KELO-863460 format. One line per field, with one value per atom (N, C-alpha, C): residue number from 1; residue in three letters; x, y, z. Coordinates in Angstrom, 1 decimal, padded with zeros to 4 digits. Each point is the difference from the previous one (the first is absolute). Layout:
BEGIN
nr <- NUM  ...
rest <- ALA  ...
x <- X  ...
y <- Y  ...
z <- Z  ...
//
This chain:
BEGIN
nr <- 1  1  1  2  2  2  3  3  3  4  4  4  5  5  5  6  6  6  7  7  7  8  8  8  9  9  9  10  10  10  11  11  11  12  12  12  13  13  13  14  14  14  15  15  15  16  16  16  17  17  17  18  18  18  19  19  19  20  20  20  21  21  21  22  22  22  23  23  23  24  24  24  25  25  25  26  26  26  27  27  27  28  28  28  29  29  29  30  30  30  31  31  31  32  32  32  33  33  33  34  34  34  35  35  35  36  36  36  37  37  37  38  38  38  39  39  39  40  40  40  41  41  41  42  42  42  43  43  43  44  44  44  45  45  45  46  46  46  47  47  47  48  48  48  49  49  49  50  50  50  51  51  51  52  52  52  53  53  53  54  54  54  55  55  55  56  56  56  57  57  57  58  58  58  59  59  59  60  60  60  61  61  61  62  62  62  63  63  63  64  64  64  65  65  65  66  66  66  67  67  67  68  68  68  69  69  69  70  70  70  71  71  71  72  72  72  73  73  73  74  74  74  75  75  75  76  76  76  77  77  77  78  78  78  79  79  79  80  80  80  81  81  81  82  82  82  83  83  83  84  84  84  85  85  85  86  86  86  87  87  87  88  88  88  89  89  89  90  90  90  91  91  91  92  92  92  93  93  93  94  94  94  95  95  95  96  96  96  97  97  97  98  98  98  99  99  99  100  100  100  101  101  101  102  102  102  103  103  103  104  104  104  105  105  105  106  106  106  107  107  107  108  108  108  109  109  109  110  110  110  111  111  111  112  112  112  113  113  113  114  114  114  115  115  115  116  116  116  117  117  117  118  118  118  119  119  119  120  120  120  121  121  121  122  122  122  123  123  123  124  124  124  125  125  125  126  126  126  127  127  127  128  128  128  129  129  129  130  130  130  131  131  131  132  132  132  133  133  133  134  134  134  135  135  135  136  136  136  137  137  137  138  138  138  139  139  139
rest <- MET  MET  MET  LYS  LYS  LYS  LYS  LYS  LYS  ASN  ASN  ASN  ILE  ILE  ILE  LEU  LEU  LEU  PHE  PHE  PHE  SER  SER  SER  ALA  ALA  ALA  CYS  CYS  CYS  PHE  PHE  PHE  MET  MET  MET  ILE  ILE  ILE  VAL  VAL  VAL  SER  SER  SER  ALA  ALA  ALA  ILE  ILE  ILE  SER  SER  SER  CYS  CYS  CYS  PHE  PHE  PHE  SER  SER  SER  GLN  GLN  GLN  ASN  ASN  ASN  ASN  ASN  ASN  ALA  ALA  ALA  SER  SER  SER  ILE  ILE  ILE  GLU  GLU  GLU  PRO  PRO  PRO  ASP  ASP  ASP  LYS  LYS  LYS  LYS  LYS  LYS  LEU  LEU  LEU  SER  SER  SER  ALA  ALA  ALA  LYS  LYS  LYS  TYR  TYR  TYR  SER  SER  SER  GLN  GLN  GLN  GLU  GLU  GLU  PHE  PHE  PHE  ILE  ILE  ILE  ASP  ASP  ASP  ASN  ASN  ASN  LEU  LEU  LEU  MET  MET  MET  ILE  ILE  ILE  ASN  ASN  ASN  ASN  ASN  ASN  PRO  PRO  PRO  GLU  GLU  GLU  ILE  ILE  ILE  ILE  ILE  ILE  GLU  GLU  GLU  TYR  TYR  TYR  LEU  LEU  LEU  ASN  ASN  ASN  PHE  PHE  PHE  PHE  PHE  PHE  VAL  VAL  VAL  ASN  ASN  ASN  ASN  ASN  ASN  SER  SER  SER  TYR  TYR  TYR  TYR  TYR  TYR  PHE  PHE  PHE  ILE  ILE  ILE  ASP  ASP  ASP  MET  MET  MET  PRO  PRO  PRO  GLU  GLU  GLU  LYS  LYS  LYS  GLN  GLN  GLN  ILE  ILE  ILE  SER  SER  SER  TYR  TYR  TYR  ASN  ASN  ASN  ILE  ILE  ILE  LEU  LEU  LEU  LYS  LYS  LYS  LYS  LYS  LYS  LEU  LEU  LEU  ASP  ASP  ASP  ILE  ILE  ILE  LYS  LYS  LYS  THR  THR  THR  GLY  GLY  GLY  ASN  ASN  ASN  ILE  ILE  ILE  THR  THR  THR  GLU  GLU  GLU  ALA  ALA  ALA  PRO  PRO  PRO  VAL  VAL  VAL  SER  SER  SER  THR  THR  THR  GLU  GLU  GLU  ASP  ASP  ASP  ILE  ILE  ILE  GLU  GLU  GLU  LYS  LYS  LYS  PHE  PHE  PHE  ASN  ASN  ASN  ILE  ILE  ILE  TYR  TYR  TYR  GLN  GLN  GLN  TYR  TYR  TYR  ASN  ASN  ASN  TYR  TYR  TYR  GLN  GLN  GLN  VAL  VAL  VAL  LEU  LEU  LEU  PRO  PRO  PRO  ASP  ASP  ASP  LYS  LYS  LYS  ARG  ARG  ARG  ASN  ASN  ASN  TYR  TYR  TYR  TYR  TYR  TYR  LYS  LYS  LYS  ALA  ALA  ALA  GLY  GLY  GLY  GLU  GLU  GLU  THR  THR  THR  GLY  GLY  GLY  LYS  LYS  LYS  ILE  ILE  ILE  LEU  LEU  LEU  ILE  ILE  ILE  VAL  VAL  VAL  LEU  LEU  LEU  SER  SER  SER  GLU  GLU  GLU  LYS  LYS  LYS  GLU  GLU  GLU  ILE  ILE  ILE  SER  SER  SER  GLN  GLN  GLN  LYS  LYS  LYS
x <- 013.8  001.3  -000.4  -000.4  -000.6  -001.1  -000.9  -001.2  000.7  001.0  000.9  000.6  000.3  000.8  -000.9  -001.2  -001.0  -000.8  000.3  -001.2  000.8  001.7  000.4  000.6  000.1  -000.3  -000.8  -001.2  -001.8  000.1  000.7  -000.3  001.0  001.1  001.2  -000.9  -000.5  -000.6  -001.0  -000.8  -001.5  000.7  001.0  000.6  000.7  000.6  000.5  -001.2  -001.3  -000.3  -001.0  -000.1  -000.7  000.9  001.1  001.3  -000.1  -000.3  000.1  -001.2  -000.9  -001.6  000.0  000.5  000.0  000.9  001.1  001.1  -000.7  -000.8  -000.6  -001.3  -000.5  -001.0  000.2  001.3  000.4  000.3  000.1  000.6  -001.2  000.0  -001.2  000.6  -000.5  000.6  -000.4  001.0  000.0  -001.1  -000.7  -000.9  000.4  001.2  000.8  000.0  000.0  000.6  -001.5  -001.0  -001.1  000.2  000.8  000.1  001.1  000.1  001.1  -000.5  -000.6  -000.2  -002.0  -000.4  -001.3  -000.3  -001.2  -000.4  000.2  000.0  -000.1  001.4  001.1  001.3  000.4  -000.3  000.2  -000.3  -001.3  -000.4  000.5  000.4  000.8  001.0  001.0  001.1  000.1  -001.3  -000.1  -000.1  -000.4  -000.3  001.6  000.2  000.9  001.7  -000.1  001.5  -000.1  -000.2  -000.4  001.3  001.3  001.3  000.0  -000.7  000.3  -000.7  -001.4  -000.6  000.7  001.0  000.9  000.8  000.4  001.1  -000.5  -001.2  -000.6  -000.3  -000.5  -000.2  001.0  001.2  000.9  000.7  -000.1  000.3  -000.4  -001.5  -001.0  000.4  000.7  -000.2  001.8  000.5  001.7  001.1  -000.5  000.8  000.6  -000.6  000.4  -000.1  000.4  -000.3  -000.1  -000.2  000.2  000.6  000.8  001.0  -000.4  000.3  000.1  000.8  -000.6  001.3  001.1  001.2  001.2  000.4  001.0  000.3  001.2  000.4  001.4  -001.1  000.3  -000.6  000.0  -001.0  000.0  -000.6  000.1  -000.7  -001.4  -001.3  -001.1  -000.8  -000.7  -001.4  -001.2  -001.2  -000.9  -001.1  -000.7  -000.6  -001.4  -000.4  -001.5  -001.0  -000.9  -001.3  -000.5  -000.4  -000.7  -001.8  -000.4  -001.7  -000.1  -000.3  -000.1  -000.9  -001.3  -000.7  000.9  000.6  000.5  001.7  000.4  001.5  000.9  -000.7  000.9  000.7  001.0  000.7  -001.3  -000.2  -000.8  001.0  -000.8  001.1  -001.0  -000.7  -000.5  001.8  -000.2  001.2  000.2  000.7  000.1  000.1  -001.0  -000.3  000.7  000.0  000.7  -000.9  -001.4  -001.1  000.5  -000.2  000.7  001.1  001.3  000.9  -000.3  -000.8  -000.6  -000.7  -000.6  -000.7  000.5  001.4  000.3  000.3  -000.5  -000.2  001.0  001.5  000.8  -000.9  -000.9  -000.6  -000.9  -000.2  -000.7  000.8  001.1  001.0  000.8  000.5  001.1  001.3  000.7  001.5  000.6  001.3  000.9  001.0  -000.1  001.4  000.6  001.3  001.6  000.2  001.2  000.5  000.8  001.0  001.0  000.1  -000.8  000.0  -001.9  000.4  -001.3  -000.6  -001.1  -000.5  -000.7  000.1  -000.6  -001.3  -000.6  -001.2  -000.5  -000.1  -000.5  -001.5  -000.5  -001.6  -000.6  -000.5  -000.4  000.6  -000.6  000.3  000.1  000.3  -000.4  001.2  001.0  001.3  001.1  -001.1  000.7  000.5  000.8  000.8  -000.3  -000.7  -000.4  001.3  000.6  001.2  -000.7  -000.1  000.1  001.4  -000.3  001.1  000.3  001.4  000.1  -000.7  000.1  -000.1  000.4  001.6  001.0  -000.4  -000.3  -000.2  -001.3  -000.9  -001.4  000.1  001.0  -000.1  001.3  000.4  000.8  -000.8  -001.0  -001.0  -000.6
y <- -030.1  000.4  000.8  001.3  000.9  -000.5  -000.8  -000.7  -001.0  -000.9  -000.9  000.4  001.5  000.5  000.5  000.5  000.8  -000.9  -001.3  -000.9  -000.8  -000.1  -000.2  000.8  000.7  001.7  -000.5  000.2  -000.2  -001.2  -001.1  -001.3  000.0  000.9  000.0  000.5  001.4  000.9  -000.7  -000.8  -000.7  -000.6  -001.4  -000.6  000.5  000.9  000.4  000.8  000.6  000.1  -001.1  -000.8  -001.7  -000.2  000.0  -000.6  001.1  001.2  000.7  000.1  -000.5  -000.3  -000.8  -001.5  -001.3  000.0  001.0  -000.2  001.1  000.9  000.7  -000.9  -000.5  -000.6  -001.5  -000.4  -001.1  000.8  001.1  000.3  000.4  -000.6  000.0  000.9  001.1  000.2  -000.7  -000.2  -000.8  000.6  -000.7  000.4  000.6  -000.2  000.4  001.8  000.4  001.2  001.0  -000.7  001.1  000.2  -000.5  000.3  001.3  000.5  001.5  000.9  -000.4  000.8  -000.2  001.1  -000.1  -000.6  -000.7  -000.5  000.7  001.2  001.1  -000.3  000.4  000.2  -001.1  -001.1  -001.4  000.0  000.4  -000.4  001.3  001.1  001.0  -000.6  -000.5  -000.8  -001.0  -000.9  -001.2  000.7  001.1  000.5  001.0  000.4  001.1  -000.5  -000.7  -000.7  -001.3  -001.1  -001.2  -000.4  000.2  -000.4  000.6  000.8  000.3  -000.9  -000.5  -000.8  -001.5  -000.3  -001.3  000.2  001.5  000.0  000.0  000.7  -000.1  -001.6  -000.5  -001.2  -001.2  000.3  -000.4  000.2  001.2  000.8  -000.7  -000.1  -000.3  -001.7  -000.5  -001.4  -000.4  000.9  -000.3  000.7  001.3  001.0  -000.6  -001.0  -000.4  -001.5  -000.4  -001.2  -000.2  -001.3  000.2  -001.3  000.1  -001.0  -000.1  -000.9  -000.5  001.1  000.5  000.7  -000.3  000.4  -000.5  000.2  -001.4  000.1  001.2  000.1  001.4  001.5  000.9  001.2  000.9  000.4  000.7  001.0  001.3  001.2  -000.2  000.6  -000.1  000.8  000.5  001.1  -001.2  000.5  -000.5  -000.5  -000.9  000.5  000.4  001.0  000.7  -000.2  -000.2  -000.1  001.6  000.0  001.4  -000.2  001.0  000.3  -000.1  -000.6  000.0  001.3  000.5  000.9  001.5  -000.1  001.5  000.2  -001.6  -000.1  000.5  000.2  000.2  -001.6  000.1  -001.0  -000.7  -000.9  -000.8  -000.5  -000.2  -001.1  -001.2  -000.5  -001.1  -001.0  -001.5  -001.0  -000.5  -000.5  -001.0  -001.1  -000.6  -001.9  -000.8  -000.9  -001.4  000.0  000.2  000.5  000.6  001.3  001.2  -000.6  -000.5  -000.1  -001.2  -000.9  -001.2  000.6  001.5  000.4  001.7  -000.1  001.1  001.2  001.2  000.8  001.1  000.2  001.1  001.4  000.1  001.6  000.1  -000.8  000.3  -000.2  000.4  000.2  001.4  000.6  000.8  -000.6  000.5  -000.5  001.1  -000.4  001.2  -001.0  000.3  -000.5  000.7  -000.2  000.8  -000.2  000.9  -000.2  -000.6  -000.8  -000.9  -001.1  000.1  -000.5  -001.2  -000.8  -000.7  000.6  -000.3  000.9  -001.4  000.1  -001.4  000.5  -000.9  000.5  -001.4  000.3  -001.1  000.0  -001.3  -000.3  -000.3  001.1  -000.3  -001.3  -000.6  -001.3  -001.2  -000.1  -001.0  -000.6  000.0  -000.5  000.3  001.0  000.3  001.5  000.1  001.5  -000.4  001.7  000.3  000.3  -000.5  000.9  000.6  001.3  000.7  000.2  -000.4  000.2  001.5  000.3  001.0  000.7  001.1  000.1  -000.5  -000.1  -000.7  -001.3  -000.7  -001.4  -000.2  000.6  000.3  000.0  000.8  000.5  -001.4  -000.4  -001.4  -000.9  -000.3  -001.4  000.0
z <- -073.8  000.9  000.8  000.2  000.7  001.1  -000.6  000.5  001.0  -000.3  001.0  001.2  -000.2  001.2  000.7  -000.6  000.9  000.9  -000.9  001.1  000.7  000.0  000.7  001.3  -000.2  001.1  000.9  -000.6  000.5  000.7  -000.2  000.4  001.4  -000.3  001.3  001.2  -000.4  000.9  000.8  -000.5  000.5  000.9  -000.7  001.1  001.2  -000.1  001.3  000.5  -000.1  000.6  001.0  -000.8  000.3  000.9  -000.1  001.1  001.5  -000.4  001.2  000.9  -000.7  000.8  000.5  -000.4  000.9  000.9  -000.3  001.4  001.0  000.0  000.9  000.6  -000.9  000.4  000.7  000.2  001.0  001.0  000.4  001.6  000.5  001.2  001.0  001.0  001.1  000.9  001.7  000.6  000.8  001.1  000.8  000.7  001.1  000.3  001.2  -000.4  -001.0  -000.4  000.7  000.0  000.4  001.4  001.0  001.1  000.2  -001.3  -000.1  -000.7  -001.4  -001.1  000.1  -001.1  -000.2  -001.3  000.0  -001.4  -000.9  000.0  -001.3  000.0  000.7  000.1  -000.9  000.3  -000.4  -001.4  -000.2  -001.5  -001.3  000.7  -000.7  -000.4  001.2  -000.5  -001.3  000.4  -000.8  -001.4  -000.5  -001.2  -000.5  000.7  000.0  000.2  001.1  000.0  000.9  -000.7  000.2  000.6  -000.6  000.6  001.5  000.4  001.4  001.0  -000.6  001.0  000.0  -001.0  000.0  001.1  -000.3  001.3  001.3  000.4  001.2  000.5  -001.1  000.3  000.5  -000.8  000.5  001.3  000.6  001.0  001.2  -000.4  001.0  000.5  -000.6  000.3  -000.1  -000.3  000.0  000.5  000.8  000.5  001.4  000.7  001.6  000.2  000.7  000.6  001.5  000.9  001.1  000.3  001.3  000.5  001.7  000.4  001.6  000.5  001.3  000.9  000.0  -000.2  -000.3  001.6  000.3  001.4  000.1  -001.1  000.5  000.0  000.6  000.2  -001.1  -000.9  -001.1  000.1  -000.1  000.0  -000.8  000.4  -000.7  000.3  -000.7  000.7  000.0  000.7  -000.1  -001.2  -000.4  -000.6  000.4  -000.5  000.2  -001.4  000.7  -001.1  -000.1  -001.8  000.0  -000.1  000.1  000.2  -001.7  -000.6  -001.3  -000.5  000.5  000.0  -000.1  000.9  000.9  -000.3  -000.3  -000.4  001.4  001.1  001.3  000.4  000.9  000.5  001.2  000.1  001.3  001.0  001.3  001.2  -000.2  -001.1  000.3  -000.4  000.8  -000.1  -001.4  -000.6  -001.1  000.7  -000.7  000.4  -001.3  000.5  -001.2  -001.1  000.5  -001.1  -001.1  000.4  -001.0  -000.6  000.2  -000.3  -001.7  000.7  -001.2  -001.2  000.3  -001.1  000.0  000.1  000.0  -001.5  000.4  -001.0  000.3  -000.2  000.4  -000.1  -001.0  -000.1  001.3  000.5  001.7  001.2  -000.3  001.1  -000.3  001.1  -000.1  -000.2  -001.2  -000.2  -001.0  000.0  -000.9  -000.5  -001.8  -000.9  000.2  000.1  000.4  -001.6  -000.6  -001.0  -000.5  001.1  000.3  001.1  000.8  001.0  000.6  000.1  000.7  001.0  000.5  001.0  000.8  001.5  000.7  001.1  000.1  000.6  000.8  001.3  000.9  000.0  -000.4  -000.1  001.3  000.5  001.5  000.7  000.7  000.8  -000.7  -001.3  -001.0  000.1  000.6  -000.3  -001.7  -000.6  -001.5  -000.3  -000.6  -000.6  -001.5  -000.3  -001.2  -000.8  -001.0  -000.8  -001.1  000.0  -001.3  -000.7  -001.2  -000.6  -000.6  -000.4  -000.3  -001.5  -000.2  -001.7  -001.0  000.9  -001.6  000.1  001.1  -000.2  -000.9  000.5  -000.8  -001.5  -000.2  -001.4  -000.7  000.4  -000.5  -000.2  000.6  000.1  -001.2
//
């Protein structure tokens, strides 16, 4: 009887470890993360906090969207690119090509707690809408 209980307990522990390992193995960091984070940092998260990688993957692809510039006047900031190496804001204009391959980590933006943020994307006729923290957490 004790052997059966011991065997069952060992089996459940091995199964749990196996499931955990498989879940972590299926998480792949989005390539866009490297615009903001070093490979060492990403690797460390993959080992110690893979759920953060899941969140960052989600954020980099789902925290914003583009719309055509509305006819109605709205308040917006100007979307500015970041120099990936220095993190400084550049004066390089945002192009249609930039929007097609958009990576939010390559731009100066702010996520507000309860309010969306609007950015004019150069002369593309587009507005970038960055969702609020509340909206992102509800997705």
